[in-house]
N, C-alpha and C positions, 0 to 999 in steps of 0.2 A: 676420491684419490685414484690417480692412474695406476694401473698394474696393481690394485689391491684386490684381494679375494675375500669375500664374506666368510667370516668364521661360523661354523656351527657351535652353538653354545647350549649348555644345560643350565636353565634358571632354577635356582631354588633359594630358600631362605632358612632362616633358624627354624622355622616350623615346616620344613621340606615335606616332611612324612605326614603332616596333617592334611586332611582331605580339604580341598578348596573348591568352592562352586565355580569359580571362574579364574581363568590365568590372568595374572597382572602383567601389564605392559612393561617391558624392561626399560631401565632408564638410559642406557648406553647402547651404542652399536659398535661392532668389533670388525676390524679388517686386518688381515695379514699383510705387512709391508713387503713388497716384492721388488721387481727390477733389479738394480745393482746390488741391493742388499743381499739377494740370493746368492750372487757370485762371491761376495765377500765372505759370507758365512759358510760357504762350501769348503773353503780353504782354512778359514779363521774362526773365532768364536767371539761374540760380543761379550764385553766385560762391563761396559757402563755407557750411559748415554746422557747428553745435556741438550736441552731444547731451548730453541729461540723461535720468535715468530717468523723469521726469515729461513731457518734451516734447522737440521738436526746434525748434532756432533756425536759420533760413534767411536768408542775406544775399545780395542780388541785385545785378545790374549797375547798376540804377537807384538804388541807395543805400538801399533799404528792408530792414528786418529784420521777418520774419514768425515767429510763435510758433505752432507747429502740435502737434497731438498725433501719435502714432507712426503713425497711420493716414493722416495728410496732411490733416486737418481743420483749417481755420484757427481759431485762438484769440485772437490779437492781432497788431497790425502796429505798426511805427514808421517814420516818415520821417526817418531820422536823418541822411543824408548826400546830397550832390548828385551824386556820382559812384559808381563801383562800390566796394562795400565789400570790403575785401581780408581782413579777419579778424574773427571772433567769439570771445568768451571767456565763460564762465559761472563763477559761484562754486560751491562744493561743494553749497550748500543750493538752488541754482536759483532764487534770489531776485533776483539782478542779472546783467545782460548788458551786456558792453562791446563796442563795434564801432569799427572804424576805417576810413579810406578814403584814397584818393588826393587828397581835397579838403583833408587836413591836419587834419581834426577826429578827435578821440578822445570818444566819447560813452559814458556809463554810464547806463543805464535801470534802474529797479526795475520788476519784473513785477508786484509786489503793493503796493508803496509807492513814492512819489516823493520820500521825504525826502532820499535821497542821490544824486539825479540829478545829474549833471555833465557838463560838455562843455569840452573844451580844444582850442585851435587852435595849431598849431605851424607853419603856413604851409609844410609840406613834406609830401609823400606819406608816409603811414604804412602800412606793410606788415604790421605785426604788433602784437597787443595781448594781454595776459594779465592777469585780475584775481587779486587774493589769493584762495586758496581760502576763506579765512574773512573775506572781504569783508564779508559781512552781519553778522558777530558782532564783527569787529574795530573799534577805534576810529580807527585811522589811515587806513582807507579806501584802501589801496595798490592800485595796479595799475602795470604797466610797459608800454610800447610802444616800437616800434622805428622809427627813421628812419635817419640815418647813424650812429647809436649807439643805446645802450639807455638809456632815461629812465625814471626812478622818479617817480611821482606819489603824493602822500601828504597827508593832513591834519596840520598841525603844531600848535603851541601856540596855544590859543584858537580852533581850527578853521581856521587859515589854511592855504591851499594851499601846498604846498612841491613843487618840481621839482628832481630830482637826476639828472645824467647819471652812470650807472654804468660806461659804457664807451663809447668812440667811436674813430674813425679807422681802421676796417677795412671800409668800405663799408656798404651798406644792410643793416639787420637785417630778414631775410624771415620769421622763424618764432620764437616764443616759447612755452614751456611752463613752467608754475609748479606745483610740488608740494611741500607742506610748507613748509620753509625754503629749498628749492632752486629756482633759477630757471635754466633752459637756454635758450639762444637761438642762432641760426645766422645768420651773416653771410656775406659772400663768400669769407671767409678759412677759416671753420670754425666749430666749435662751441664755446661757452664756457658755463661754469657759475658761478653766483654764490651765495653763502650769505648769505641775508638776515638771518640771526641774527648772524653774526659781521661782516656788512657788508664782505665781501670776496670777491674772485674765487678760485675754487678751481683751475680748470684750463682749458686750451685744447686742444681736439681739432681738429687741422688737416684741412683738406679733402684728400681723396685720391681716387683713381679717375681717370676720363678728364678730362683738363684741356680737351679740346674741347667739352664739354658746358657752355654758358654758364649760370651760376647763375640768371640772371633768367628763363630758359627751361626749365631743369631745376633747380628750387629744391630746397633741402634740406628734409627732413621729420623731425620729432623727436616722439617720445612717451614718457611715463613708463609702464613696465610696473608698478613699485612704487615705494616711497619712495627705493630706492637703485639702480634699474636704469633706464638710459635707452637708448632704441632710436633710431638714427640711420639714415636712408635717404637718400643723397645721389647723384644720377645712378645710376650702375651699381654701388654698393657699399653694403653693409649692415654696420653695426656695432652691437655690443651692449656697453655700457659699464656698469660697476658703480662706485658711489661707496663708498668704504671709509674708515674712521677710521684715522688715522696713529697708530701706536703709540709711536714715537720721533721726534723732530724734531732734525734736525742743526742746523737755522738756526732761531733763535728767532722769525723773521717768517714761517716756513712755515705755511700753513693746517693746520687740524686734519684735514681730509679731503683724499683725493685720489682721482682717477679711474684706473680700470684698464680697458682694452679687453679684454673677454673673448672675444668672437668678431669676426672681420673676415671678411666673405663677400663675394666678387666675384659679380656676377650679369651676365646678358647682356641686361638691359633696364634702362630707367630707372625709378626709384622715384617713383611719383605720390602715394604715402601709406603710412604704416606704423603699426601698432597691434599691441598684445599680443592674444593669443588663448590664454588658459590659459598653459601652459608653452611654447607655440609663438609664431610670429610670422606675422602676416598683412600682405601686402604687395599693393598695387595697382601693377602693372607696366605699362610702355609700351614698346612695340617701336619703338626709334628707328632701326631699320635703314633705313627709308624716309627719315629726316631726314638727307640727306647734307651738308647745310650746317650750320655751327655756329651759324647764327642761327635754326635751327629752322623754317625756311620749307619745307623738303622739296625732293623732286625732282619734284614734280607727281603723285606717286602717292598713292593714298588710304592713310590711316593704317589699321593693323590694330586689331582689337578689344582693348581693355584686358583685362588678365588679373588675376585675384585668386588669389593664391598663398598657400598654408599652408606654412610652413618649420619644420623642427626644426634648430637649429644643431647642429652637430657639428665641434668644433675649428675649423679654417679652412674647412670645408665645411659641407654641409647636406643634410638629406633633404628632398626635395620631396614632401609629402603629398597635396597636391591642387593643381590648376591648372585654372581655369575661365576660359574666354573669355566675356566678357559682352557681349550684344547691346544696347548702349546707343545710344539714338536719336542719329543724326548722328556717330557715332563716326568715319567716314570723314575727317571735316574737323577733328577735335580734335587737339591737341598734348598734350605732357606737362603744361604748366602750366594746362590747361583742366579737369584732373580733381582731385578732392579726396577725402579718406577721413576719416570720422569713426567713433568707436568708443565704444559703451556697455558697460562691462564687466560690470555686474550681470546683464543679461539676455543678454550675448553678441550684441549686435546691431551690425552693421556698415553704414554708409551709404556708398554710392559715388556721388559727385556729379559730374555733367556740366552744361554750361550748359543743356540742354533736358531733362534726364532725372535722375531720382534712383532708384537701386536699393538695396534693402536686403537684406543676406545675414544670415541667422540660422543658429544650430547646428541641426541636424536632429534632430527628436524621433522618438519611437517610431512615430508615424504615418507620418512621412517615410520611415523605414527600411522600413515595410510597403509603401508605395507603390513604393518602389524594388525591393523584392523582387517585387512584382506585375509592374512593368514589365519585369523580367528573366524573368518567367514562373517564378519560384521560388515556387510556390504553397504547396507543403508547408512550407517554412520560414516563409513569411508566416503560415499557419495556426498554427504552433507559437509565433510571436512573439505573435499575438493571445491565444492561450490563456495564455501566460506573463505577458504585460503587459496584460491586458484592461482594467484600471482606467485606463491611461495612454493608451489608444488610443481615439480618438472618430470618426474618419473612416472606418475600416473595421470590418467585422463578420466573424465566423467564417463565417456563412452566405453572406455576399456573396462572400467568398474562395473558399469551398467551391464555389459554383456555377461561378465562373470556372475553378476547378481541374478540376472534372469536365468542363466544355465543353472545356478545354484538352487533357485526355486523350483525349476523344472525337475531337477533331481530329486527334491524333496516332495515333488508331486503337489506343490502349492500353485496350481495353474491360475487360479483367479487372481491371485497377488502377482504372479509373474505376468500376466497379461496386462494388469492395470499399470505396472511399472515399465512395461516395454515402451509405450508412447513416450514416456519421460526420459528414459535412459538410452534408448536406442537411436534417437534422433532422426536423422535424414539418411542414415546409411542403408541403401537399398540391399546390399548383399548380406548384411547382418540381419535385416528384417527378413529376407527370403529364408535364410537359415533357420531363424526362430520359428517361422511359419511351418517349416518342415517338421521341426521337432514337435510342434503341437499337433500337426496332422499324425505323426507316428504315435503320439501318445493318445490320440482319440479326444482331443480337448479344444478343438477349434471353437467350439461355441463360446469359450472364455476368451478368446483372442479376438474374434472378428470385430467387436465394436471399437477396438483401439488400432486397428490397422490404418496405415496412412492412406489418405483418400485425396487430399487436396494439393499442396505444393509438390509433395514428393509422392511418387506412385511406383508400385511395384510391377513386374511383368503381369500381363493380364492372365497368363496361365496360372499364376500363384493365386489370383482371386478365383479362377474357374475351380482350382483344386479346393479351396476353402468352401465354396458353395457346393461342390459335389460331396465333400465330407458332411456339410451340414445337411444336405438333402437326405443322406443316408442315415443320419442320426436323429434328426428332429426337424419335422416338416415346419412346425411353427417358427422356430428359430431361422430356418431358411427363408421362410415368408418375410420375417422381419428384416433379414439382410437385404434382400432385393428391394425392399421398400426404402431402406435407409441409405443404401449404396448409389452413387451416381451410375447410371446405366452404361457409361463408357468405360467403366473399370473392368468389365468382363465381356466375354464373347456371348451375345445374347442368343444367337442361333445354337451355340453348344449347349447352353443352359437349357434351352427349351427342349432340346433333344433328351436331355437327362431327365427332365420332369415328364416327358412323354413315357419314358422307360419306367419311371417310377409309377406312373398312373396305371401301367399295365398290371402292377402288383396290388394297387390300392385304387381301384376305379372309383370308389364312391368318397374318397377323402376330399372334402370340400376345400380344405387348406391348400392341397395341390392344385385343384382347379382354380382357386383365386389366384395363386401364384402364377399359373400359366397364363391367365387372363391379363394380369400385370405385365408380364413379359411380353405378351402380344402387343399391349399397349406401347410398351417402350420400343418395340420394333415397328411402330406405326401401322400395326394391322388392327385398327379400331373395330372393324366389323366382327372379327373373331373375338375380340376382347369383350365387346358388348354382348355378344351372344352368350358368352359363358357368364357373364355378370348377371344377366336377365335370367338365366336358368338357376343360378345360385340365389338370386334376389339379393345381391351383394350390395352394401351401402355405398361401395365405390362407383357404382353405376352413374350416379348423379353427377360425380365430379368428371368422370370420363365424358358424359354428354356435355356438360357446361364447358369444359376445357376445350373440347375438339368440335363444338358446335354440330352435335349429331341430331339435328332437329327432326330428321325423318323418323329416327328410332323414337323420339318424343311423341311424334304424332300417332304412330302405331301402337304405342304401348302405355297409353294414358292410364287406364284402369290398372294394369299390372304395376307400374311404377306407384300408384297410389296405394296398392295393397301392402307394399313392404317399405315404403318411405313416404308416408303422407306429407309431412312438413317439407322435405326436400323436393318432392314432386310438385306440390303446390307452388313453392318458391320458383321452380323452373318454369312453370306453366305461366305464372304472372310476369315473369321477367321476359318472356318470349311471346307476348300477344301477337307480335308481328308475324311470327313463324307458325304459331299454333292459335288461330282465331278463337275468340270467346264462344262463339256459336258452336264450334266444333267440340270443345271441351264439354259445354253444357249438354249437347247431345249425347256424348259419350258417358256421361256421368248420371244420366237421367234415372238409371236403375240403381244407382249407387248414392242415395240421398245425402248421407253423411259426408261422403267425399265432396259432393256438389256444395254442401253448405261450407265446408272448408275453402273450397276454391272462391265462391262468391264472397265470402267473408274477407279472405286476403285481398281480392280484387277491389272490394269496397274500401278497405283501409288504405290501399295504395292511391285510389282516386275514385270518389263516389260517382262520379259521372260515367266511368267506364261500365258499371253494371246497371245503369239506369233502366234499361229495358227488363231488368230481372228483379227489380226491388220488390214486386208483389211476391215473387217466388222467394225471395230472401225473407220476407215476413213469415211465410209458412215454415221456412228452414229454421229461423231463429226461434220460433214458437215450439219447434219439434226438438231441437238439439241445444240450444243455448238461450234460454229466457233472459238472462242477465244482459244480453246485447240488444234485446228487443226494444225496450223503452229508449235507449239512446239512439238506436235506429229510427224510431218514430220521431224523435226530436230533430234529427239532422237531415231527413230525407223528406222529399216532396213528390216522389214518384211512386206512390202506392194508393190504392182506393181506400178511403177512410172506412166506408161501410163494410167492405169485405174484410178489411183488417180488424174492424170492431167484432165482426161475427167470429173470426178465428179466436180473439181473445175471450170472447163471451163462452165460447165453446170449451175453453180450458179454465175459465173463471180467473183470468189474469186481471185482478182489481186495478192495480196501478195503471196498467196500460188502457184499461177500459176508461179510467177516469181521465187519463191524457186525451185519449180519442175523442171522448164525449165533449171535453173542454174545447178541443180544437175544432169539432163540429158546431160549437156554439150552444151546446146543451149543457151549460154549467149547472143548471138546477138539478138535472138527473145524475150528473157526476157527483154533486154534493150528497144527494141521496144515497148513491152507491158507497160513498166513504161512511156515512152515518151508519149505514145498513151493515157493513162488513167490519168496521173497526170500532171496538167498544169505547175507547177514549176519544176524546173530542180533538185531541192535538192535530191529527192529520187533517180533520175538517178545517181547523183554524188556519193551518199553513196553506190549505187551498184557497181559502178567502183571501188570504193576504196576497197570494199570487194573482187572483183574478181582479181584487180591488174593486168589487161590486157591492154597493150598499143593499142591494136586493138579496145577495147571497148571505150577508151578514143578518140581515132581518130573518131569512129563512132558517139559518143556523140557530138564532137565538129562539126562535118559535119552537124548534124541535128540541132545544136543550133545556127548556123551562121545567121539563117533568123530571130531569135528572139533576138533583143538587150538586152532585160532584162535577157535571158539565157546567153548571153555572159558575162554580169557584174558578175552573180553568179559564172560562171566558172572561171572568173579571180580571184574571192576571194577565191576559195576553191581548185584550182588544183596546186597551187603554191608549195606545198610540195610533190606532187605526179608526176607531169608532167611538163616539161619544159614550162613556159607560153609563150615563143617564138612561139611555134608551134601554139598556139591560135591566138597571136597578128598577125602573118604573114597571117592568113587567113581571117582576118577582112577586109572587102571591103572599100576601101578609101571613106572618106566622110560619112561614116555611123555614125549616131548619137547614141550614147550609154549612156543612163541615169546612173549616178554614176560611170562613168569610171574613174574620178580622184581618188575616194576613193578606187577603186578596185586596180589601179596601186599602190597607196600608200601602200596598205596592202600587195601587192606582194613584194615591197621592204622591208617592215618590216619583212615579212616571211624570206626573203633571208638573211636579217641582222641577225635575230635570229638563223637561221640555221648555219651561219658563226661563230657566237658567241659560240653556243653550241658546234661546232666542235672544236674550240680552247680550250674551257674549258675541253672538254673530253680528248683532247691530253695532256693537262697540268696534268690532274688526272691520265692518263695512265703512263706518264713519272714518276711522283712521285710514283706510285705503282711499276713500274719496278725498280727503284732505291732501294726502300725499300726491294724488294724481292731478289734482287741481294745481298744486305747487309746480309739478313738472310741466303742465301745460302752460301756466304762466311764464315759467323760464323759456320754454320753447318760443312763445309768441312775443317775448321781449327781446329776442335775439335781433341784432341788426341785419339788414339785408344789403348787400353790396351791389350797387347798379352803376353801370358806365355805358359808354356809347356801343359796346358790343352786345348789350342786352336788347331784346326785341320785345314789343308788346305782342302778346299771344293772341291778340284780337285782330289787330291791323297788320301784324307781321312787319311793322316799320320799327326802326330803332327807337328806343326809349328817348333818347336825346341825340342830337346831330354831333358830329365829331368836332365841329367848330365850337358848339357850346362846351363840349367836354374839354377841349384844348384850352379854351379860354378860362374854364373853371380850374384846370390844372395849372395854368400860368398863375392865375390869381392866388392859387393856393401856395405854389412855391415862392411867390413874392411876398406873401403873408408870412411864410415861415422865416425868409431872411429878415424881414422887418421886425418879426417877433424877436430873433435873435439879437438884432441891433438894439431894440428897445431894452432888453435885458442887460446888454452890455453898458448902455447909456446909465441905466438905473444903478448898476454896481459901481460904475466909475464915478458917479455923483456921490454915492455913499462913502467911497473911499477918499474922496479928494474935495470934500466940502471946504476944508480950511484954506488950502492953497492949491492952485492949479497951474501948471507951467503953460506956455504958449502953445506947445505941441499938444497937449492934452485938450486944449480948448477947440483946436481944429477937429480933432477926433470926435468930440462931443457934438459939434455942429454936424458933422457928417452923419453921426447916428440919428440926429433928430430928423435929418431929411429922410433916412430909412424908415423911421417910424411913420412920418407922413405918407410915404409910399405904401406901407403896409395897411394903413387906414384906408387908402384909396382902393387898394386891391380888395378888400373886403366888401367895399361898396360895389365894385364892378362884378364881383362873384354872385353876390345877392341878385344884382340886376339880371345876370345871365341865367340864373336859375329861377327867376320870378315867374316866368311864363310857363313853367313845367308843373304838372300835377300828376303824380304817379301813385297807383295803388297796387299793394303787395298782399298776397294771400299767404296763409299758413302753409300751403303747399308749395311755395316759393315762385309761383307764377306771377308774373308783373305785367301791369296793363297801364295804358294811358287811362286817366279816369274818364275821360270823355268817351273812350271806346267801350267802356262797360255799360253806357246807357242806362245809368241809375241802377244797375244790378248789384245786389249785395252779396253775391256769391261767385266763385270762380267758374267762368263759362267752360274752362277746359275740364275741370273734374266734375261738372254738371251738378254743382250745388253741394258737393260732398266737403268743401273746405270753405270756411268762413273768412273774412277779410282780417288780414293782419294788421295793416297800417295804410295810412295815406299821407303822402309826403309832398311837400312843395319846395 
């Protein structure tokens, strides 16, 4: 609202003095209406207000009516009365306004047209007036007003005015509300309701509550919630009434409608106004505890501030959802009848009226909710609301709230959380980022912030990063080292940071972290020699990455042993990758005094390419035997560049039996190898496996001879040699009477193996037979295929055409003639079958012509046979074609050299 001032308000509820863990968000927001209203109220005082969605009508103590917009700007005014205006009423279209006053006049003015302006004088104080909601559209132009009774004014026949007293005799009518066909009014005795359609009174709701509160000082207030629900606020009691249709009538003269009191709620304040608020009720309350006298003059103490309450009825009680005390100008001197309340349902706007002040209450929107969250320092919830409802929030932005949030966290010294939120909430605003960095530096908490500082699309001033690194260097060397490793080198001034590190090294000369950081900075500054020198002194793991990345092969040659000492795998990898720069001979010579390093290098070289280390395979045998026996036997199997005798000596020296057996077998001394196995392995399984690999009957015989003395070995042999050696050879050598444990099972296994072999043999035979039959069928189909031969085909022996073009043309002509004759023969036969009974003259001519064609066809076949009679052609399965005479009685293709047999011979 333009020109509106936000009111300070004190929020409290019926349990105001109870301790609450968290303040509740208010339901409404309040603003004081300013602009032209201020000028009006400087000289005059507000008496009543009527609201429409388009404007606000204000009646004053001096008898004037002002039409204003919702911001308080004056649009129109009427000097309608001589004394205080007591009530205003608008029709539903907002085209006419009715006003009444203690001067006895009731005036109706058109806001856009004066055709139906009217004024009536009743010579009595008029306290209430209500226009027909359809006054602008209706023809009767009805309105009602209240004196000591309820009076209806309307246009009668031929436009004559007509006044009708609807009710009288119960004191002054102080409030009237008209909705639809129903008129509700309140007098000193209670509230009554009148049906304008049936022209009869519906009900009477008597006044209850405290009888000490005089009706002229604590007047009743009524408001329609909808077409059938009436809200009544009288003194210290609230009622909710509902108009219902009567289903059956016991008495014929009873009205069709009746009223039921749905809620009856006693309160501890006097009602100054009542209005609907959605499904709830809004009440303007006045604390009358200071008004000790029934005449309302009070006890001399100041009045309390008025309260705006939101209630939700619940049977005979209510839930108080909100209670706001309003700082209205001059509230200390006002009484209950000095306040008023007007409500505009479409926008949910409530006007609280006092003589010198008008306050507007509105439903809180998303911006107000965010404002409240910020005021409660719930910044994270406020950020979530802005992100969720950003299109409906205009006063607040995510960046603004984010800045407040970060500053709030810094004030609370929650630096880690503040740093983590900074990247999310500060966005790309460089100035704000630099201000936040300064605050973290002053607080000595840069270590928490540096991982979240912008480094990509948005960058701060390099001096800002320099300050951060300087602070990290002073506080924590490890964090400083981590920062320069993670940050891009163009963020900060490298030379400046190097000078800072040198200054720090003066105080901590043995700090390896500082030295490593200095080396990294030299590398970033392209001073690789200085960086490498420091890395080598520190034996730092990053040495290898520096050499590899910047191709520092000279340093690699000069420091082979040193690099192997503190990074064996990395050093070996570098050496193997750069054989062209660091020759194998050089490395081997350098590592001769360091056998384990030499083993690692040669092993990696062999894994890359066995041929690279071919000259050093015998050396590798010694190194494998010394440092890694598990690689020795695979090396023997894959390499051919070592001396068998020398390798055997090395293995015999260390008693490597498996390697000895392999070398003996490779040297051809399988008998000795079997002897070594039997000698060193108590079970015979290893020997059986060796004999299977060698597949030598003499070895099997030797193994059987050496196992006869051990019954358990005989059993193992019986179980395993069945598929390689005839078991009878072993069985015949078993001495009679020898007890062999597990012999029965071994014999059963032999029989099973034999049965399985027999079964497999028959199955294989069946499969082979099926395959042979299938392949013969395929071969037959291939050889049965026709071979197309024409004059373009040549004999692959004499390289002459298979047949001359003249013969081919004659054959083609004969073929085409035969086709025509064939068609003619078919047509003749079909015509003969269809017309055997009767044949016209024209049909007989066609038949004779067809007979001639048949004769021509027969002659063509004879000519074709004569043309091809002298040709004899031989074709092979390879599709090579020959004159039979050119083959010279050979039965195979002379091109394929006998690999393909003859397919066919054709004349």
